[in-house]
C-alpha positions as CSV (number, residue, x, y, z in Angstrom):
1,M,84.0,-4.5,-15.1
2,E,81.9,-5.0,-18.8
3,K,80.6,-2.2,-20.2
4,T,77.4,-2.7,-21.4
5,S,75.9,-1.5,-25.0
6,T,74.4,2.1,-24.1
7,L,72.7,4.5,-26.6
8,F,72.4,8.3,-25.3
9,G,73.3,6.9,-22.2
10,R,70.9,4.3,-21.0
11,N,71.3,0.5,-21.1
12,W,68.6,-0.7,-23.6
13,F,69.4,-4.4,-23.1
14,D,69.2,-5.0,-19.4
15,A,66.7,-2.5,-18.1
16,P,64.1,-2.7,-15.7
17,P,60.8,-1.0,-16.2
18,C,60.9,2.5,-14.8
19,N,57.0,2.7,-14.3
20,P,55.3,-0.5,-14.9
21,V,52.0,1.1,-13.7
22,R,52.1,3.8,-16.2
23,G,52.3,1.0,-19.1
24,V,49.5,-0.7,-17.9
25,D,47.1,2.4,-17.8
26,I,48.0,3.2,-21.5
27,I,46.9,-0.6,-22.3
28,R,43.9,-0.3,-19.9
29,V,42.5,3.1,-21.5
30,A,43.8,2.8,-25.0
31,V,41.8,-1.1,-24.9
32,A,38.8,0.6,-23.4
33,L,38.8,3.4,-26.4
34,M,38.6,0.5,-28.5
35,L,36.1,-1.5,-27.4
36,S,34.0,0.7,-27.0
37,V,33.5,1.6,-30.6
38,H,31.3,-1.6,-30.8
39,A,28.9,-0.2,-28.1
40,I,28.6,3.0,-29.4
41,H,28.1,1.6,-33.1
42,G,25.4,-0.6,-31.6
43,L,23.7,2.6,-29.9
44,L,24.1,4.6,-33.7
45,F,22.9,1.9,-35.6
46,P,20.1,0.0,-33.7
47,A,19.3,-1.8,-36.5
48,K,22.5,-3.6,-36.8
49,L,22.2,-4.7,-33.6
50,T,18.5,-6.2,-33.9
51,G,20.1,-8.0,-36.9
52,F,23.2,-8.9,-34.4
53,G,20.4,-10.5,-32.1
54,N,18.7,-11.7,-34.7
55,Y,21.9,-14.1,-35.2
56,L,21.9,-14.8,-32.1
57,G,18.8,-16.0,-32.0
58,S,19.1,-18.3,-35.1
59,V,22.4,-20.0,-33.1
60,G,20.0,-20.8,-30.2
61,F,20.8,-18.2,-28.0
62,P,17.1,-16.9,-25.9
63,F,16.0,-13.9,-26.1
64,G,18.3,-12.4,-29.3
65,V,17.6,-9.0,-29.3
66,A,17.1,-8.6,-25.8
67,L,21.2,-10.3,-26.0
68,A,22.1,-7.9,-28.2
69,W,21.3,-5.3,-26.6
70,T,22.8,-6.5,-22.9
71,I,25.7,-7.7,-24.6
72,M,26.2,-3.8,-26.4
73,F,25.6,-2.4,-22.6
74,V,27.6,-4.4,-20.7
75,Q,30.7,-3.7,-23.3
76,L,30.1,0.1,-22.7
77,G,29.6,0.3,-19.3
78,S,32.9,-2.3,-18.9
79,S,34.6,0.6,-20.9
80,V,33.3,3.4,-19.3
81,A,34.9,1.7,-15.7
82,L,37.9,0.6,-17.4
83,V,38.7,4.3,-19.1
84,L,37.6,6.0,-15.5
85,N,40.0,2.8,-13.3
86,R,36.8,1.9,-11.4
87,L,35.7,-1.7,-11.2
88,V,38.8,-2.9,-13.0
89,V,39.0,-6.8,-12.7
90,P,34.5,-7.1,-13.8
91,A,35.2,-4.9,-16.6
92,C,38.1,-6.9,-17.8
93,I,36.2,-10.3,-17.0
94,A,32.9,-8.8,-18.9
95,H,35.3,-7.7,-22.1
96,I,37.2,-10.9,-22.1
97,M,34.0,-13.3,-21.8
98,V,32.5,-11.2,-24.8
99,L,35.5,-11.6,-26.8
100,L,35.9,-15.6,-26.0
101,T,32.3,-15.7,-27.7
102,G,32.9,-13.8,-30.7
103,I,35.9,-15.8,-31.2
104,I,33.9,-19.5,-30.9
105,L,30.9,-18.0,-32.7
106,I,32.2,-16.3,-35.2
107,H,35.4,-15.1,-35.8
108,A,37.4,-18.9,-35.3
109,E,35.6,-20.2,-38.5
110,D,37.6,-17.9,-40.6
111,G,41.2,-18.5,-39.1
112,W,44.0,-16.2,-37.8
113,F,44.8,-13.2,-39.6
114,V,42.0,-10.3,-39.7
115,V,44.0,-8.5,-43.0
116,G,46.5,-10.1,-45.1
117,P,46.4,-13.9,-46.3
118,G,42.8,-14.2,-44.6
119,Q,40.0,-11.6,-42.8
120,D,37.9,-11.9,-40.3
121,G,40.0,-13.9,-38.2
122,V,41.4,-14.4,-34.4
123,E,44.3,-12.3,-34.0
124,Y,42.7,-8.9,-32.6
125,S,40.6,-10.6,-30.1
126,V,43.2,-12.3,-29.3
127,T,45.9,-9.2,-29.2
128,L,42.4,-7.7,-26.8
129,I,42.2,-10.7,-24.6
130,A,45.8,-10.9,-24.0
131,C,45.4,-6.8,-23.4
132,L,43.2,-7.1,-21.0
133,M,44.6,-10.5,-19.4
134,A,47.7,-8.2,-18.5
135,V,45.4,-5.5,-16.9
136,L,43.6,-8.2,-15.3
137,W,46.4,-9.8,-13.4
138,A,48.0,-6.3,-12.8
139,Y,44.8,-5.2,-10.9
140,W,43.8,-8.5,-9.0
141,P,43.3,-7.9,-5.4
142,K,46.7,-8.9,-3.3
143,K,45.8,-11.8,-0.8
144,Q,45.4,-10.2,2.8
145,Q,48.1,-12.0,4.5
146,V,46.5,-13.0,8.1
147,Q,48.2,-12.3,11.4
148,S,48.4,-15.1,13.8
149,T,47.9,-14.0,17.6
150,V,49.5,-16.5,19.8
151,N,47.5,-16.1,23.6
C-alpha cells in the first residue's frame, strides 16, 4: 500500500469534505451580510437611492425611484432571510436577479476587473453570483419520490 503525503497526520490531497453544510452556511451568511450593505446604504442615504432611481428612469424603467426603493427592500429582505436561514432559495434568486441586472446595466461596460487593471467591472458580482448559486444548489428542494402502489 502506497503512503500518501500527509501534513500533521492528515491527507490533504484526497480529503472529502467533513462537513459541507458548515461551509455552505459560512458562504450564505457572509454573502448576505456583504449584500445587505447596499440596502443599508440606501436607507442611510436616501438621496443617493433617489439618484439611482432617476438613473433607472433615464434608461427606460418605469417608476424609477419606486423601483430603486423596491430593489433596496428586496435586497434587505433577502439578506435577512439568508442570515436567518429562511426562504433561502427565493432569497438567492432575488439577489442573483439584482446582481445580473447590475452587471447588464452598469458594470459590463467597465470590463472584468473591480480594481487593478480596471475598475467598476463585473468580477465582484460574478463571484457573489457563484456563491449564491452554490447556496441555491445546496438548498434546492429534493424531488419527492413517489411510491407506486400496485393493487
